[in-house]
C-alpha positions in Angstrom: 59.8 43.6 116.3 60.3 39.9 116.8 57.1 38.3 118.1 57.5 35.7 120.9 54.9 33.0 121.2 51.7 32.6 119.3 49.8 35.7 118.0 46.6 35.9 120.0 44.0 38.5 119.0 40.4 38.7 117.9 39.8 38.2 114.2 38.1 41.6 114.4 41.5 43.1 114.8 43.0 41.5 111.7 43.6 44.8 110.1 45.1 46.5 113.2 48.7 47.3 113.8 49.7 44.6 116.3 52.1 46.1 118.8 53.5 43.8 121.4 54.0 45.5 124.8 54.4 42.3 126.9 55.1 38.6 126.4 52.6 36.0 127.6 49.8 36.5 130.0 50.1 38.1 133.5 47.3 35.7 134.8 47.9 32.5 132.8 45.9 30.2 135.1 42.8 29.5 133.0 42.5 25.7 132.8 41.3 25.6 129.2 44.0 27.7 127.7 47.5 26.6 126.5 48.4 29.7 124.5 50.8 31.1 127.1 51.7 28.2 129.4 55.1 27.8 127.8 56.0 31.5 128.3 57.2 33.5 131.3 55.3 36.7 131.5 57.3 39.9 131.2 56.7 43.5 130.2 58.7 44.6 127.2 61.1 47.5 127.7 59.7 50.9 126.6 62.6 51.5 124.3 61.7 48.4 122.3 58.1 49.5 122.0 59.1 53.0 120.9 61.5 51.6 118.3 58.7 49.5 116.8 56.3 52.5 116.7 59.1 54.5 115.0 59.9 51.7 112.5 56.3 51.5 111.3 55.9 55.3 111.2 59.1 55.6 109.2 57.9 53.0 106.7 54.8 55.2 106.1 52.5 53.1 108.1 49.2 54.8 108.9 47.2 52.3 110.9 43.5 53.0 111.5 43.6 50.8 114.7 46.2 49.5 117.0 46.0 46.4 119.1 48.4 46.0 122.0 49.6 42.5 122.8 50.0 40.0 124.3 47.5 38.1 126.5 46.7 40.7 129.1 48.3 44.0 128.0 46.0 46.0 130.2 47.8 44.6 133.2 50.7 47.0 132.5 51.0 49.9 134.9 48.9 52.9 134.0 52.0 55.1 133.6 53.5 52.7 131.0 50.2 52.6 129.1 50.0 56.4 129.1 53.5 56.6 127.6 52.7 54.1 124.9 49.4 55.7 124.0 51.0 59.1 123.9 53.6 57.8 121.5 51.0 56.2 119.3 49.0 59.4 119.1 52.0 61.4 118.1 53.1 58.8 115.5 49.7 58.0 114.1 47.4 61.0 114.6 44.8 59.5 112.2 44.5 56.3 114.3 40.8 55.9 115.3 41.4 53.6 118.3 43.6 51.4 120.4 42.4 48.2 122.0 43.9 45.3 123.9 43.0 42.3 126.1 42.2 42.8 129.7 41.3 40.6 132.7 38.4 41.6 134.9 40.8 42.1 137.8 43.1 44.4 135.8 40.1 46.7 135.1 38.9 46.6 138.7 42.5 47.4 139.9 42.7 50.7 137.9 40.8 53.7 139.1 38.2 55.5 137.1 40.4 58.5 136.8 43.1 56.3 135.3 40.6 54.8 132.8 39.4 58.2 131.8 42.9 59.4 131.1 43.7 56.3 129.1 40.5 56.9 127.1 41.5 60.5 126.5 44.7 59.3 124.9 43.1 56.9 122.5 42.0 53.7 124.4 38.6 52.9 122.8 37.8 49.4 123.9 39.1 46.3 125.9 38.6 42.6 125.1 37.4 40.7 128.1 37.3 36.9 128.3 33.7 36.5 129.6 33.7 32.8 128.4 30.4 31.8 130.0 27.6 33.0 132.3 27.6 30.2 134.8 29.4 30.9 138.1 30.3 27.3 138.9 32.0 26.9 135.5 34.0 30.1 136.0 35.3 28.6 139.2 36.0 25.2 137.6 38.0 26.7 134.8 39.8 29.0 137.2 38.9 32.2 135.3 39.9 34.4 138.2 36.7 36.3 138.6 33.0 35.9 139.2 30.3 37.0 136.8 29.3 39.7 139.3 32.9 41.0 139.2 32.9 41.0 135.4 29.7 43.0 135.4 31.2 45.5 137.9 34.3 45.9 135.7 32.1 46.5 132.6 30.0 49.1 134.4 33.2 50.8 135.3 34.3 50.9 131.7 30.9 52.3 130.6 31.2 55.1 133.1 34.6 56.0 131.6 33.4 55.8 128.0 35.6 52.8 127.2 33.8 50.1 125.2 34.1 46.4 125.9 34.4 43.5 123.5 33.5 40.0 124.8 35.2 36.7 124.2 33.1 33.6 124.8 33.5 29.9 124.4 30.5 27.8 123.5 31.0 24.3 124.9 33.0 25.5 128.0 30.1 24.5 130.3 30.2 20.9 129.1 27.6 18.3 127.9 24.0 19.2 128.5 24.5 22.8 129.6 24.8 24.6 126.4 21.3 25.9 125.9 21.2 27.0 129.5 24.4 29.0 129.1 23.4 30.5 125.8 20.3 32.0 127.3 22.3 33.2 130.4 25.0 34.8 128.2 22.3 36.6 126.3 20.8 38.0 129.5 24.3 39.1 130.6 25.0 40.8 127.3 21.5 42.4 127.3 22.6 44.1 130.6 26.2 44.9 129.7 26.0 45.8 126.0 29.3 44.8 124.4 30.5 46.4 121.1 31.7 43.1 119.8 31.2 39.4 120.7 33.7 36.8 119.4 32.9 33.2 120.0 36.0 30.9 120.1 34.1 27.6 120.4 35.9 25.4 122.8 38.5 23.0 121.6 40.7 21.2 124.1 44.4 20.7 123.9 45.5 17.4 125.4 48.0 19.1 127.7 45.4 21.6 129.0 44.5 21.1 132.7 40.8 20.9 131.7 41.5 17.9 129.6 42.6 16.1 132.8 39.0 16.4 133.9 37.9 14.7 130.7 40.2 11.8 131.5 39.1 11.4 135.1 35.4 11.8 134.2 34.7 15.0 136.1 34.1 17.0 132.8 32.2 15.7 129.8 32.7 17.9 126.8 29.8 19.1 124.7 29.8 17.9 121.1 29.8 20.2 118.2 26.0 20.0 117.7 25.5 21.2 121.2 27.9 24.1 120.6 25.9 25.2 117.6 22.6 24.9 119.5 24.2 27.0 122.4 25.2 29.6 119.9 21.7 29.7 118.4 20.1 30.2 121.8 22.5 33.1 122.4 21.7 34.9 119.2 17.9 34.2 119.5 17.8 35.8 123.0 20.0 38.9 122.5 17.9 42.1 122.6 18.1 44.6 119.8 21.2 46.5 120.7 23.9 46.9 118.1 26.7 44.4 118.3 29.2 42.9 115.9 29.3 39.1 116.1 31.8 36.5 114.9 31.4 32.8 115.7 34.5 30.6 115.0 34.3 26.8 114.9 37.7 25.2 114.2 36.3 21.7 113.8 33.0 22.5 112.0 32.8 24.0 108.5 30.7 27.0 109.5 31.5 30.6 110.5 28.7 32.8 111.8 29.3 36.5 111.6 27.5 39.7 111.0 25.9 42.7 112.8 23.0 42.3 115.2 20.1 42.8 115.2 20.2 43.4 111.4 21.7 40.0 110.5 20.0 38.0 113.3 17.7 35.9 111.1 20.4 35.1 108.6 22.8 34.0 111.3 20.2 31.9 113.1 19.2 30.3 109.7 22.9 29.3 109.2 23.0 27.6 112.6 19.6 25.9 112.2 20.7 24.5 108.8 24.0 23.2 110.3 22.1 21.6 113.2 19.7 19.9 110.9 22.6 18.5 108.9 24.1 16.9 112.0 20.6 15.6 113.0 20.4 13.8 109.6 23.8 12.3 110.0 24.2 8.8 111.5 27.7 9.6 112.6 28.6 10.5 116.2 29.6 14.1 116.4 32.8 14.5 118.5 34.0 17.3 120.6 37.1 19.2 119.4 40.4 18.1 120.8 44.0 18.7 119.5 47.3 17.0 120.4 
């Protein structure tokens, strides 16, 4: 299948069969994101999706996991998702799970009976852009939900045996608020227990609406040292539930990943070492921005 736009998925899905079921993002209003702004959202025809499943199956593909794209695949109508999941189960009976990105509102919109049926057909987990744990920032970045609504959606998933994976963005709260947000995120995750946490540390595209706030002075970005400190406070304050963690930093030569609580001390030591390196440097540490 020809893929339209930029591939967007968690690095934890790098070995999954990427099956596009839509183009773009059904919400597409987050002020920090430029991934889908150039695309008009649309659902792909079922016949195209079925043809791609058959193509991979006929080539001998036996994926262990399938990831449905694009930016908010869970916004598809339940009936369409049921059809796709049924085809995947028939084509790849050994597949251990199907996942996709979901908005909080798309989860709240579907009934528990719908979620349970989707789970019975192979839906194992949903990736949710939690981003941060500060209500005023969620409003500022136009996330489309409150933290309370996110928790309500996650509780709903738990009742239906669907796991959730969290996307976060260190730095999204701006200068001076990283440690506060790291601790608040830990408290949120201690309550909601994600299966995976993926940190896409904030970088700003110069055409992103949030960058306009940088130019007019209403948003002061955190520098990379602050982002590392925020991540450290998050990991230090997570309780001892099992979670896979991956921290990506596009503008800092460090990647922090492992399984908690087993690898906590190793990951925290990595972050402390990186912070000490920046403390010893006379150079100003910039925030991440791209053209």
